[in-house]
Structures are given as C-alpha cells and as structure tokens.
LUMNURO-789865 format. One line per 10 residues: number of its first residue (from 0); for each residue x, y, z of C-alpha. Coordinates in nm, 2 decimals, m for minus. Layout:
<atoms>
NUM	X,Y,Z  ...
</atoms>
This chain:
<atoms>
0	m2.15,1.14,1.70  m2.43,0.96,1.56  m2.47,0.99,1.15  m2.84,1.06,0.93  m2.96,0.80,0.68  m3.18,0.89,0.42  m3.34,0.60,0.24  m2.99,0.38,0.38  m2.77,0.67,0.24  m2.55,0.86,0.48
10	m2.65,1.21,0.49  m2.55,1.40,0.80  m2.41,1.70,0.64  m2.81,1.79,0.67  m2.82,1.81,1.01  m2.50,2.03,1.02  m2.63,2.32,0.91  m2.54,2.63,0.68  m2.25,2.71,0.86  m2.07,2.41,0.99
20	m2.11,2.27,0.63  m1.90,2.55,0.47  m1.61,2.47,0.69  m1.62,2.15,0.66  m1.65,2.27,0.25  m1.35,2.45,0.30  m1.17,2.13,0.48  m1.32,1.87,0.20  m1.20,2.19,m0.11  m0.82,2.19,0.04
30	m0.79,1.80,0.18  m0.97,1.64,m0.14  m0.70,1.79,m0.39  m0.39,1.76,m0.15  m0.25,1.37,m0.06  m0.33,1.40,0.30  m0.72,1.24,0.25  m1.02,1.43,0.28  m1.23,1.13,0.44  m0.99,1.12,0.68
40	m1.02,1.51,0.76  m1.43,1.45,0.70  m1.41,1.19,0.99  m1.15,1.37,1.18  m1.24,1.76,1.19  m1.63,1.64,1.27  m1.50,1.43,1.55  m1.28,1.69,1.73  m1.59,1.95,1.71  m1.81,1.67,1.87
50	m2.04,1.73,1.54  m2.24,1.48,1.34  m2.07,1.26,1.07  m2.11,1.49,0.73  m2.16,1.16,0.58  m1.99,0.94,0.26  m2.25,1.11,0.05  m2.13,1.43,0.13  m1.77,1.43,0.07  m1.85,1.17,m0.25
60	m2.05,1.49,m0.36  m1.78,1.73,m0.29  m1.60,1.57,m0.64  m1.80,1.85,m0.82  m1.62,2.09,m0.66  m1.30,1.91,m0.72  m1.39,1.88,m1.06  m1.47,2.25,m1.09  m1.14,2.30,m0.97  m0.87,2.10,m1.14
70	m1.11,2.20,m1.46  m1.02,2.54,m1.37  m0.62,2.53,m1.32  m0.57,2.28,m1.60  m0.79,2.46,m1.85  m0.51,2.47,m2.11  m0.43,2.13,m2.08  m0.80,1.96,m2.14  m0.89,2.18,m2.38  m0.60,2.07,m2.57
80	m0.63,1.70,m2.53  m1.05,1.71,m2.60  m0.95,1.93,m2.93  m0.65,1.74,m2.97  m0.78,1.40,m2.98  m1.12,1.50,m3.15  m0.97,1.62,m3.40  m0.68,1.36,m3.48  m1.04,1.13,m3.46  m1.15,1.33,m3.74
90	m0.81,1.25,m3.90  m0.82,0.91,m3.83  m0.46,0.98,m3.69  m0.48,0.75,m3.43  m0.15,0.76,m3.41  m0.13,1.11,m3.25  0.02,1.17,m2.92  m0.30,1.39,m2.72  m0.54,1.08,m2.88  m0.33,0.79,m2.77
100	m0.29,1.01,m2.46  m0.68,1.11,m2.37  m0.76,0.72,m2.45  m0.53,0.61,m2.15  m0.67,0.85,m1.90  m1.00,0.70,m2.00  m0.88,0.32,m2.00  m0.71,0.40,m1.65  m1.00,0.53,m1.54  m1.17,0.24,m1.58
110	m1.04,0.00,m1.28  m1.17,0.28,m1.03  m1.50,0.34,m1.19  m1.61,m0.04,m1.18  m1.42,m0.11,m0.86  m1.64,0.25,m0.70  m1.99,0.09,m0.85  m1.91,m0.24,m0.73  m1.83,m0.14,m0.39  m2.08,0.17,m0.34
120	m2.34,m0.04,m0.09  m2.03,m0.09,0.12  m1.90,0.23,0.08  m2.15,0.49,0.16  m2.35,0.21,0.39  m2.51,0.42,0.72  m2.21,0.33,0.95  m1.98,0.20,0.71  m1.69,m0.01,0.90  m1.46,0.15,0.61
130	m1.48,0.44,0.71  m1.32,0.38,1.09  m1.06,0.59,1.23  m0.90,0.33,1.27  m0.87,0.21,0.86  m0.82,0.56,0.79  m0.52,0.59,1.04  m0.34,0.30,0.90  m0.39,0.38,0.54  m0.22,0.75,0.68
140	0.05,0.55,0.81  0.14,0.32,0.47  0.08,0.55,0.22  0.29,0.79,0.44  0.54,0.49,0.40  0.49,0.42,0.02  0.55,0.84,m0.08  0.83,0.83,0.11  1.01,0.56,m0.04  0.91,0.67,m0.37
150	1.12,0.97,m0.29  1.36,0.84,m0.14  1.44,0.56,m0.40  1.27,0.77,m0.76  1.49,0.95,m1.01  1.18,1.19,m1.12  1.31,1.24,m1.46  1.04,1.19,m1.67  0.82,1.37,m1.86  0.46,1.30,m1.93
160	0.59,1.29,m2.30  0.76,0.95,m2.18  0.45,0.78,m2.08  0.33,0.47,m2.24  0.00,0.26,m2.17  0.18,0.05,m1.95  0.22,0.34,m1.75  m0.09,0.51,m1.70  m0.25,0.15,m1.64  m0.05,0.13,m1.34
170	m0.14,0.45,m1.18  m0.47,0.37,m1.28  m0.48,0.09,m1.08  m0.31,0.24,m0.80  m0.66,0.47,m0.82  m0.87,0.18,m0.73  m0.71,0.20,m0.33  m0.83,0.54,m0.35  m1.16,0.39,m0.25  m1.02,0.26,0.12
180	m1.11,0.61,0.33  m0.74,0.72,0.44  m0.56,0.64,0.14  m0.62,0.91,m0.06  m0.72,0.93,m0.47  m0.41,1.18,m0.50  m0.23,1.07,m0.32  m0.23,0.72,m0.44  m0.23,0.80,m0.80  0.07,1.08,m0.74
190	0.25,0.79,m0.55  0.24,0.52,m0.84  0.33,0.83,m1.07  0.63,0.93,m0.90  0.71,0.54,m0.88  0.74,0.58,m1.24  1.06,0.82,m1.20  0.79,1.13,m1.30  0.94,1.46,m1.22  0.69,1.58,m0.99
200	0.55,1.84,m1.15  0.47,1.63,m1.43  0.34,1.35,m1.17  0.09,1.54,m1.00  m0.06,1.67,m1.34  m0.12,1.34,m1.47  m0.31,1.25,m1.15  m0.50,1.53,m1.12  m0.59,1.47,m1.56  m0.65,1.10,m1.47
210	m0.89,1.15,m1.21  m1.12,1.39,m1.42  m1.32,1.06,m1.54  m1.35,0.93,m1.24  m1.41,1.22,m1.01  m1.71,1.34,m1.28  m1.84,0.99,m1.25  m1.83,0.96,m0.86  m2.01,1.28,m0.79  m2.28,1.26,m1.10
220	m2.32,0.87,m0.91  m2.39,1.07,m0.61  m2.58,1.33,m0.71  m2.82,1.06,m0.86  m2.81,0.88,m0.53  m2.94,1.20,m0.37  m3.26,1.30,m0.64  m3.34,0.88,m0.56  m3.28,0.93,m0.18  m3.56,1.25,m0.22
230	m3.36,1.52,m0.04  m3.57,1.81,0.01  m3.47,2.17,m0.08  m3.30,2.22,0.27  m3.09,2.00,0.19  m3.01,2.02,m0.14  m2.95,2.43,m0.07  m2.66,2.34,0.25  m2.50,2.08,m0.01  m2.50,2.35,m0.26
240	m2.30,2.56,m0.01  m2.08,2.35,0.08  m2.01,2.26,m0.32  m1.92,2.64,m0.40  m1.70,2.71,m0.11  m1.50,2.39,m0.17  m1.44,2.47,m0.55  m1.29,2.76,m0.45  m1.07,2.57,m0.16  m1.01,2.33,m0.40
250	m0.87,2.55,m0.68  m0.62,2.71,m0.38  m0.52,2.38,m0.25  m0.38,2.29,m0.65  m0.22,2.58,m0.68  m0.03,2.54,m0.33  0.05,2.19,m0.41  0.20,2.23,m0.76  0.43,2.49,m0.61  0.53,2.28,m0.32
260	0.61,2.00,m0.59  0.80,2.28,m0.82  1.02,2.40,m0.55  1.06,2.11,m0.24  0.91,1.81,m0.28  0.71,1.51,m0.14  0.80,1.54,0.19  0.57,1.77,0.42  0.36,1.56,0.31  0.55,1.20,0.44
270	0.53,1.38,0.75  0.18,1.52,0.79  0.04,1.22,0.67  0.29,1.00,0.91  0.24,1.24,1.22  m0.21,1.17,1.17  m0.18,0.84,1.12  0.03,0.77,1.46  m0.19,1.03,1.62  m0.56,0.88,1.50
280	m0.42,0.51,1.64  m0.31,0.68,1.96  m0.68,0.87,1.99  m0.84,0.56,1.91  m0.64,0.31,2.17  m0.64,0.58,2.45  m1.07,0.54,2.41
</atoms>
C-alpha cells in the first residue's frame, strides 16, 4: 500500500477519490472522538480494503471536523467559559472560577501544541515509521491496560468544580501521548482524568473541552501546510467532503460516548482496544 506526497507532505487521500474519502470521513469522525484511536483506524480500514493510506495530512486536517462537533455539542459550556472569562477579565476578578478554568485549559494545551510543532516533520512525513501497525498495536494494548486500571482503582466521584491547575496540567501532559499513533487524544486525556477520580461523564467533558485549543491548532496548522504545498482544487474538494461527513459522524460519536459513560463505564472501550491491539500484532506477525 503506497502513499502520495506533495512537497514532502503525506496526501494519499487525494488519490482515493470522493466515495472512499467520504467513507473514511465517517470512520475518522467516529473514531476521532471515541477513546479508540482514529489514526489506528485510518491505517487499518484502508489496509483491509487494499486502499492507499490517506496520509497523516488527512487525519490532521480532520481535526477541524472534530472541532465543529465538540463546539456544537458542548456549545453551552464553550459559550459560558468564553463569556464568563471575558466578563471576569473586564471586572479584574481573576479568582472567578470560569476565568481560572479557561486559563487552565489554555495552559494545559501548551505541552501538546509545543510537542506537536517540534515533531511535526516526523509525524507527517511520508512513510513515517510512527504510523506502522506495530506501533499502533502496542499503543492500543498499553492504553487498554491503563484505561482498565483507571476503571478498577479509581473512585469517579469528583466533578469539574473540584479540579485544580495541577489536575488540568496532568491531563494536559497526558495529551502529549496522543502524538503517538494508536494512543488517541480522547483516550489519553479521558484516562488521565479518570485517574484523578473524576466522574466518567465529567472526565469526558473535560477531555473534550481541553482538546479544543489543540484540535483547532492542529487543524489550522495542517490546512496552512496544505496551502503551502499547493494542493489543487480537486484535492481541496475531496478534503471538504471528508470534513463535512466527519463532522456529522463526530457529533454522533460524542453523543454515544456520553451516553455510554453516563449509563455504563469505559470497559467497552477497554475490550475493543485490547482486541484491536492483539489482532494488529498478530496480523503483523503473520506477514
């Protein structure tokens, strides 16, 4: 399975065409916001069908679809934080919880944004070794184990109002792990939040809100790189279709995740990731 490069940028999605990219947009949208790794599925699904790897540029640009879905679903939270923080700043009420919480989200987003910029050439390079199925399989197993430990040994009694700057930074540092394909941004932050004894639905809520700056930054950065790489009109139209489809499926994924965590637990995702990791490593070993 080969990849396509545009001035060193992995743009395999262009050769896939509209229908395949639309299908992958559904997969990307669902897996981007569930703790099961979108990168893993963007490697597995094309491999199963014998398609080209859509490339890291596609996955990164799809962050904008995730951004649209998160902002739409959590609009009351987003609006409240933005307006509350601005109002508190105008009053110079820096002890206001909304202001402090918003600042914490910004500060906790810095580690992954800085690490992403530093590693962007490696992560988005054509044929990057980090996108190998072996790396993804191992990452799936490690994250399944960590999520299982969070379910077994944590209380899940705290709410966002109990959080501190230290808590936010711990989750922010965990988000850096999402740069490794197979780890999953939502998976790493959700797991870290659960280890802090947050209620499951509150952990997911914080995971999504924390991800907004990083998701927006990654998506805009990737679009800028695609502009610089002189992607043609055909390529942009294919990407646009993928974004629209992924936005809709990502919204559905958030709704599903919140219902699962509110009524059950994270165990379904533990089982899925463990099985996926084992199958990937067995598949690699059998080649």
